[in-house]
N, C-alpha and C positions, 0 to 999 in steps of 0.2 A: 655405361657411366657409373661408377661407388662413390661415394660419399659416406663423410665421418660429420654425424650431427650430434653439437653436445651444447650441453646447457645445465647449467648453476641453479636450477631449483629443483632437481630431484625427481622422484616419481609421484606425484600427488595424484588425489581424485579426480580433479576435474581438468587441468588443464594439459597435463601430459597427455590424458586419453586423447582429447579432440583435437591439441593444436600438435601433437609429437608422435604420438602412437598412429593415427590414422592418416597422418600427412607421408609417413614411412610406408605404410601399408600401400597407399595410393601409388607414389610415385615406383613403387615395384612394378605396378600393372604396367609404365610407361617404361620399364627396362634402366630404371634406374635404382640400386642397391645401398638403401642406407645403415650403417651401423652407429646405434643411439649410445653415445656416453653419458650418463645424466649424475653430475656432482651434486653433492647435498653436504651442507655445511653443518647444520643443526645433529645433536645426536640424535634426539627422541626422532627427529623426522626422518634419519637415516634408517632406522629399525623399521618405520613403518614403511618407508619405500623398497626397502629389503624382501619386505612383506609382500608389497607388489610387482616384484617382479617380474615372476612368472607370469603373469596375468600380462602385462605390459609387452613379454614378449610373444604372449598369443597373440594379443591383440593386434600390433604392430610386424608380425611374421619377420619380424627379422631381429638381428642380434642386438641385444639391451645388454650394457655392462653400469653399473652401480662404483661409485666411487665415493671416500670420502672426503671431502675439500676444506679447506679454510673460510670461515664466513669472510664477506666481503664487505663488513664494515672495520675490522680489523687493519690496522696502518699495514703498506705495504704486502695486502694479504693476492694481491694481482701478481706478483714474483712468485711467492710460494706454492701460486695454484699453477703457475706458469713450470714451474721447475716439478711438479706435479704430474703436469698433463707430460712434460715430454720423456720422465720416465715412465708412463704409462705406453706411449707410441714406440719410444724404443724396444719396452719389453712387449707389447701385444702386436707392433709392426701392420697395423690396418693397411687392406690395402684402397690408401683413399684417391680419389682425382681432385676432390677438394673437401675444405672443412665449412658446413653449413651452421656458423655459431648464434645461437637461439640469444639477442638481447646484448647489450654495450659490454656487459660485463664479462660475459662469453669472447666476446669476438677482444676485448684489450688482451686476456688472457692468451688467446690463439695468436693474436698479435707479438705478445712478448716474447712467447715463445716460438715465434718465426723463423728465426736463425736457424733453429735444429729441426726443423721439419720439411720447409720448402713447399708445404701444400696451401695451394691458392685460397684464400678466407673469403667466405660470403658473409656480410653483417648483416643479419637480421634483425632488424630494428622494428623493436614492438610498441612502443610508445617513448615518451619524453619523460627521460628517467630524471632529469633536472627536476620539472613540473610536478613529478610525483614526489619527489623528497621535498620542495618547500612547501607543497599543500599537507602531507604527511608529519612531517617533525616542526611542532612549533614550541620552541624552548622556552621555560618561564625566567631561566636565571641566565648570569653573564657565561658560566659555565658553558652551557647547554649554546646559547648564541654561538658562541665561539666557534664549538664545533660544527655547527649548522654552516659556518662559514668557510670553515678550511675542506668540510667534506662535500660542501657543494663546487668548491675549486677541484676538487676530486673528479667529481661527477662529469664534470667539462670537462676534465683532461681526458677522462676515458672515452667519451664520444668521440672528439675530436681523434684520439689516437684510433681508436676504431673505424674510423672515417677513413684515415690516413691509411692505415696498415690491410685495409680488405680491398680485397681486387673487386668487386660488385658488392653490392647494395639491395637489401629487400625493404619495403616499408610497408607497413599496412593502411596508409592513407596518402595521399597527395598532399594536404594541409601538412603529415610530417615530414615528407620530406624535403617541401618548401622550408620548413623552420630547420633541419637538421644537415643537410646534403649540400656540399660546397663542389663537388664534384662533375656537375652535370656536362656532358659532353664530353668527360675525358674517362670518365670509367660508366660502366654498364649500370641500371639498376631499375628494379620493376616495383609497381605497385601491386602490392597484394593483398587485400584483406583478409583477416581471418575467415578461413574456408570451414566447410560443413560437410561432411560426405553424407552423399544422396541415398545412400543405400542404409543409414544408419536414420536419418531424421528425413521424413518425408508423411505424407499425411493418407490415412486410411478411414472409411469408415468404420468399418468392422471394427477396428482398433478402437474407434474412439468410443463406440456403443458399448465395446467390452471393458475399457477402462472406466467408464463413467458410471457402469452398474458395480466395476469391485470398489470404488470411491463411494459410491452411495448418493450420487448425483443426478437428479430427477432432471425429464427432460425437460423442463422450461424453468432451470437454474441457468443464469449466465455465471461461468467463472469466470475468473481474473486471475491468471499466473503469474507467481514472480519466481522464476530462477535464478540463482548465482549465490555469492557470499554474503558476508556480512561486514566486508571491509565500509571503511568509511567515506570512500568515495562513490559506493554503489548507495548511498543513502536509503537506506532499508526504511525509514521511519515516515519519511516521504510518502512511501507507498501504503502504509499503513493510515496514515491521515490521510488521503486521496480515500481509500477504501473507506474508511470509516465516517466519510463525509455522502458519499454515494450509498450507502447503507440505508441509510436514514431518508432515503425515496425510495427505496426499492428493497426489500428482505428478501429477495429472490434470490440476491446475488451472492456469490462465494468467494472467498480469497483461497486460493491453493497453492500454499509456499513452498517449494524443494529446493532445500540447500544443504550440502554437510555439516553447517553450524547450529545444529536442532535448538541447544540451549539459548543460544545469544536468539536465536528469533522466536522463541517460544516467550522470553521476557517482553518483548516489546509487543509479540501479539495478545499478548493480556490485557491490553486497552479495548482488543475489540470482544464483541459479543462472542459468550459461546454457543457452539454449530452453526458459525456465520465463517470458519476459517478451516483450513486443513494442512497441518504440517507435517511435510514428510522429508526424508532421505533416504536416495535413490541410485543405485549405482549405474557408472553412463549408459552400460546398455539397455536401462527400462527409462532413460528419459522420455525418448518417444513417446512413451505411453501417456507419460501425463501431459504432454505438448498436446497431443490429441487431445485429451480428455477435456481441455482450457476451450474458452469463448476467444479468450483476448490475452495476449503479453504485454505486459508491462516493462516500462524503461524511461526512468526516470534520473537522467543526471545532473548534478552541479554544473553548472557555465563556471568552467574555469578550464584553464592552458593543458589542463591533464586530458580531460572530455573533448576537448579540441579536435584533439589529432587523432582520437581512439579508435577502434575496428572491434567492437564487441563482439566476443564470440556467440553469446547470447541472441543476439540480435539475429546472425544468421540461422542459429537452431529454430526461432519464430519464425522466421519465415518460411525456409525448407519446410515447417509443416501447415503453412499456409495461414498463420495467427494473424490476425489486424493487431497491429502493437499500439498500446496507449503510451505516445513519448513527446520529450521536450525535444528541443532544435539545440539541445546541447553537443550532440556529437551531430556532427555536419555531415560526414559522411552516411553514417545510419538514418539520417532524415532524410536527406534527398533521396537514397536507397528507397525507403518503403513509401516515397512519390510515386516512384516509379514502377514500385511492385503495385501500387494500389492497397495497400495495407495498413496506409497512417489513420491514424486518431488523435490527431494534436490533442496536446494535451494544455488544461486549463486550469487555475486556480479554482474556477468557481463550474470545475468538470459534470454534465449532467446524464444522468441514466438515459435520457434522448440519444445523448453520443453515441450508444453502446449498443451497434447495431450486428451480432452476429453475421457471419458471412454462412453462405450456403456451403453443402460438399464440392459443387462444381469452383464457386468462386476459391474456396482455399487450394484447390489444386490448381488452379490457375496460379495464383497468387506463386504457391511451391515452385512452377515451370518457370516463372519467371525470375524469381528469386534465384533458381538454381544456373541460370544463364551465366550469373557474376558470382553466386558465394559459395556452391559447389566446389568439391574437389575435384572432381573429375574434370571442371573447365578453369581450373586456376592451374592445374598441371602444367598446361601449354605453355604459363610464363614462367613455372618453376624450372621447366626443361630449357628456358631459354638461359636463364642465367645459371644453369647446373654447367651448360655445352660449355666446357674451356676445351 
C-alpha cells in the first residue's frame, strides 16, 4: 500500500518529527509507503522548514516535499490551497492508494480537490479546532468579535465538510470521536492516541546515570521535568507556581525545563531561586536522555473543552521512559492511562513533597512496558494498517 500524507503545519522541530516523520518510518516497516507533502503558510516558517527538509527525509526514511501555501485565516484560502494541491498532484503524480490528511484543514483542502484526484481521504482529527479557537481568540472590540463569529462558522463548516468528504477517520480520543463524528456504522473510524516510537523513548539506567552526571544532578536530587512549548493552553506558569511551593519544603528538588522557546521560558523561570532550575533546548533525538535523567514528569492542563478531548504526545513520551507523572484530570484519556500504567501522581493545590516518591529502575521499566502496549507506534501500527487498507 502507498499513501500521501498531507499536512499544513510545515516541518517544525517537534510535532513533525514525533507525529509525522516517525509515523512514516514505522509504517514503512509494516509495508506501507507514505510520501509526505508539507505545506507551510508563513514565509519565515517556510525558510525554517526548508532548512529542516533533509533531516525530515532522513528521520522519516521517506520522500518529503515542502510547498508554500496560503495562510488558513485568509478568506477562501481552502479553495486556493486546493488548486495548489491539484497542480502538484498533476505535476508530480504520486502513486497513492489513499490520502492521509492531518487535521481538519488538510482534510478540507483535500476534499475540495477531490473531483480532480479521486483518491480516498482519511481525515486525521487531532483535536477540537472550534474549542481551540474559542479558547485562544478573545477579542476586546466589536470588529474582533464579529471576526470571531464569522471564523467560528468557517471552522464548523470545515469540520462537517471534512467528515462528509472523508472515506475514513482517525480520532486521538474516544471523547473527540463522540464530539465530532456523525457517521458511526457508516464509515470506518479508529481511536489512535498520539503514539511514541519505542526505539526512541525508553528507560536506560546507564543513560540516566550519564545524563544526570552531564547535567550536574546529585544522586539525592529529585528532578521534576517539564517538556513542551509555551503556548497558553500549556499553562507553564502553573508548573512554576507548583514547583515554587514544593521548593519551600525541600531544597533538594530541581526543575528541569526542556523547550524550544528558551526566551519565554527564561522570563517565567526568573521567579524561582537561581540554581534550582535548568533550562535547555534540545533536538528531538536527544530528548530521551532528559526524560531518563528526570524523576517525575509534570502535565498540568486547564479544565476546558480543548484538553477534555486531547491526547498529549508528551504524556506518551513520559510513560515510555517510565516516569511517574504529576497531573490533574483535565485530559481524561491520559489520566485514565496513568491509572492503568501505575505512574499517576494526582496533582493537588497543596502538593506535598511526601507525594513525590521516585520509582526504582525496575518500576520504571515496568511502567514503560505497560505504556508501550497502548502508546507505542509499534502497537498502534495495527490500527493504522486497518484504516489504510482500501
